[in-house]
Every structure is written in structure tokens, then in C-alpha cells.
N, C-alpha and C positions, 0 to 999 in steps of 0.2 A: 679530677679523677672521672669519681661516680655520675654527672652533667654526661661525659663526655661516653662514658656507654654508655647509656639509656638512652643519647641520642642515636648511638647505631644500626644499636638495639626499635628504637623508634621508624629509622630508618629502612634495618631493612625486615621491617616487616607491609613494610607499606611498598620498594619492590616488590614483595612477594604476592603480594592482594594483585598490586597492579601486571603483572605479570599472567598471572590462577587468569585476571583478566581476559590480555593480553589472549589468553589460549580458548575463550566458548565458545562455546561454534555455538552456531547461530542457524533459528533457517526461517523458514517467511511462514512459516503462520501459525498462530495459538483453542490449539485445540479445546474451549473454556468448558464446553458441556454435553454428554452426545442419551439424551434419552428418551423415553416415553412424550408426547406433544403432537402435538398442530403448530403446522407453520403461524398459522398470526396468533395465535396462543402469545406461541414463542419469543415470537417478535419484540412485542409488544413487551413484553418478560424486561425484553433488550434496554427496548428501547427507552421503560422508564429509568431500572437502573443503568444507564448509562447517561440523561440527562437530573441525575443525582450523586452522580460521581463530575456536573461540571462539565460532562461534557455536550453538544449542542451537532443536533439534525437535522443534515442541511444536506440532504437528500434518500431515500430508499428506489429498491430497485426493483423487478423483481425480471427477472434472465427467462424464467422458463421458468415451467409446470412446478408449486411443491418446492420454492428458491423465494428469499428478499436478502435480499443487502441491504446494509442499513449505515450509510455515512455522512463520517459524526468530526467534526475541528473542536479544539478550543482557543481561548486563550495563549498557551504554553506550546499549541499546533504551530501555532499563524506568529506566535513572534522568535519561533524555532526558523518555517520560514521566514522569515525578509531581513535574518542571519545571516543565510547561506546561498550562494552562489542557485538558483532554479532549487531555489529550494520550494518551490510553489504545488511541488510530485512531493511533496513529504507536508501537505500543508493539512492534510484528512488523514483516515484510518477505515477502513470497513470490515462490518460486523454481518457477518450470512449468520440464517438461519435454511436449512436443506433439511429434508427430506431420503432417508439413503433405507431401504424398507419400507419397517414398521418404525423405528428407532429419529431423533432429531438432531441436528445438530450446531453446534453454535461455537461456534470461529469466527475468531479472529484475525488480523493483519499483524505481525508482528513490530508493529515502532522501532524499537534497536536493532533490527535489524536492515528493516525502512530506515531508521535513521544512518544508517554504517553505507548501503547502497546507492542509497540520492545525498551520501558526501557532508551534513546535514554535519551542522557546525555543535550541535546540543545531541548526545547517546538516546535520547526521551526515557531516561531510565526512568523517571514517574509520572513518562503518560502511560507507559508498561504495568506502575503500581493504582495506579487510578481505572488499567485497562481489565488485571486477574479483581479487584475490589467489589468492580460493579458486576464484570460475568464467571467468573472464576477458573480455573487454570488446572490440563487435563497436565498435555506433553504440549510440548511444539512438533513439529510437522512441518513435513513440502519435501524434504531435501532427506538424506543421509546418512550423510558422513557431516552437513549445515556450512558455515565457513567462520572463520573470527570474523572477527571486525576492522583489519589488517585483510584480509583478503577480500571482503563485498564490498570495501570502498571501493580499489582497481577492480571489481570484474568482467568481464564479460562471456559471452561463451566459447569463443571458441580462439585458435589463431585467426587476421582477418576481421574480424565484429565489434560491431561498436562496445563504446564504454557509453555510460553514462555522458560522460560534458560531448556525447557527439551525435545530437538527438538528428531528428531529420525536420530542417528549415520543411513547412507549408505554407507560411502564405507571411507579404514583408507590409507593410502600409506608412502608411504618415506622419502616425503616430499612435501612442497610447491607444487610446482613446479608438480606436477610429479602426485600430484594431478589433478591439474586446466588442463594440459592435460588428465589427461585422462580424463574426465566432460567436454569436449573441443568434443578429440573424436564423448565421447558416443552421444551429443546430437548434432554431428555435421552427421555421420551415421543412425540418425533417429531411430531408435532400439524399437518396438514398441511401432512406434509410436509419440514419445515423442525428439523432436528439441528443439535448440536453439533460441531463442525470442530477446537476445540480453545479455549483459557481463558485466561489472560493476567494475573493479576493486578500492580497496579502497586505494588510497596511503597512506604511512608509514608502512604501516602492509602487512602477510599475506595473503587479504583476499578478494573471488570475492567471488562477485551474477551475479547467472548466474537464467534467469526468459525461462520459460519450455515452449515447448508450445502440448500439448496434444491430440492426434486426434487417439482415441486407437479403437480398430476395433468393430465387433455386438459384441462377445462376452466378450470387453472386454471394457465396456463402462464406468468402474465408474474412468478410465484410459483418460475419454473421457469432452474437456470443456465443449461440447455443453452438451453432457446428460446432467454432469452435474448441470450449467446453469440450466436444464429443472424442472432441481427437484428446486431448489432453489431460483431461481431469478423469484420473480408472482406477488413480486407490477405492480404498477405502471408506479411510477416512476425506472428504470433499473439497479442496479450494475454492471453492465459488466466491470470496473473499475475494480471489487473484482481478471481479470485473466491478470496477467495469474500470477501462482505460480511459490518460485525462489528454485532453489539449490544454495546452501551459503559452498563457500568451506574455511574453518579457519584453518592458518597454512599445518598441515595432514589432518585433517577428512573432509567430506563432510559429508550435514547435508540436511536436508530440514527439515519443519515445521510439523505438526502428521495433517490432514486437523481434525483432532475435534478442534484443535487451531486454523489453520487456515480458514477455511472459520466461527469457529462463532466468528473469527471479528468481520468480516464482517456481516457478519446475524447473530447475540446476539439472536432473540429474536426469530428463529431458531427454529420448535420441533427433536426430534430426527428421527421423521419423513417426515419431510422435509413439503409437505404443511401444 
């Protein structure tokens, strides 16, 4: 009888903890720190801390003055990507250093939030802990209310708009190898102001994710990172880690997430008209 009571108590605790975890509201970004300093200095400090925590820096990007975005991956991130359908989107995390008035903000993408919006197999709690240990954690931000893991996994902006598993197919080739070579060549040519920031190959499967910088001309402002961010990133704490966007090669096809999904997951409170 005593064993049965102990077992029932343990099960009750497990169910309670699981229910509480399911109710946790997740937000897109984590503010790691905010204070005086220089962009280059803060970026280098972040770089050293990240590599010391086991992350590999696969790219960096300055979309506009007084910003620096570091893109990182790890064996854990790539392993989880390999175990998840179209998991390449979650194979990296982004760390942004941004000057706002007289202070420098260090912000990173929330791995647990990303794992759920990208429907990944593992929730990336370990990656979250390592990022926090390396960079710090003040608060999550990017959404007024946030979303539970369950809500994030079935998120779309509004009725009639795309879910994660409804991406835009950009091209199709005879093979994965041909698709990867074509994307790499096109990005290297900087055609239409779109260029490569990073590439990560997912182990054990025919899948690669590319990060792309977009610097559109004046008549192509909707393909320009700086213009887009000027319209959507207007809060006091900046979401520069929204950038860069991704292109995914999976088998012989090339995909990108629709902006209606990719922007909305990081700015879920944004109105259709921006500000």
C-alpha cells in the first residue's frame, strides 16, 4: 500500500509539472544584456563566450550601421535538425548586437520558441541553457502574451495564411547536389542584391540551410533588410536577431518560408500595416 501511495504521489507531481510546462508562454527573443559599450567590443565578447560554450560561428552580418548579427550552430542543433522534417530552419541560432541610443543591446533567438514554431523533435532546452550561460538573460520579449509550445507548433498569423509546413517552393532540380550548387552560385553572384551569409549542411540527410542578406535597390525596397526592419522593428528593445532570412534546400527542391509566416513568428503582435 505504501509503495502504491508513493507511486501515485510521484505520478501526480509528474503530471502537475508537465501541465505547468505546457502552459509556459514562450516569446521569440531573449534580451541577454543592455548597457554601455561599443558594437565591436560587445560582438567580440559574445563571439568568445559562444565558442567557449561549444557553439560554432558560421556567419556574421551587419544589415545596417551599429548592428552585428552572429549566426551559430552546434552538434546538438544539427542533430535535432536532422531528426526533424525541414529541421534546417532550426539548425542555427542568431545573436544580435545593436546600438540603441547610448546603450548596446545583446539579444538572441529563443531556442525553445524556435524549436516549437519549426516543429522540431527536441525542445532545445539544453541549447537555451548554454546560450544563457554564455550571454546572460534579462527577459524574453517580442510578444505581449507569448505562446505555449502547443500554440507555437500550430501557429499561423491569421485565417487563410500559411503554416510552417506550407512553404514557398522556389525551384526544383534533378538532384540535391545540383540544387545546392545552383543556390550557392546564385547567392555568390549577389544577383538582385541577395547574397550568402552562411551555409549549414544537415548531417545524414540531403538538406542545407542558407542564410541570405537582402540589400534591395530603391525600387526593390521590399527585398531590403534595412527597409523591412524599419517598418517592423520599432520597439525599444530591438529584434535585430530576426535577420537573416533562410533558404532551405531539401532533397532536390529549394524552399523559403513565406514572409507572412517568417515575419509573424518573430513579430506576432504586428498589425498588417506595420506600426
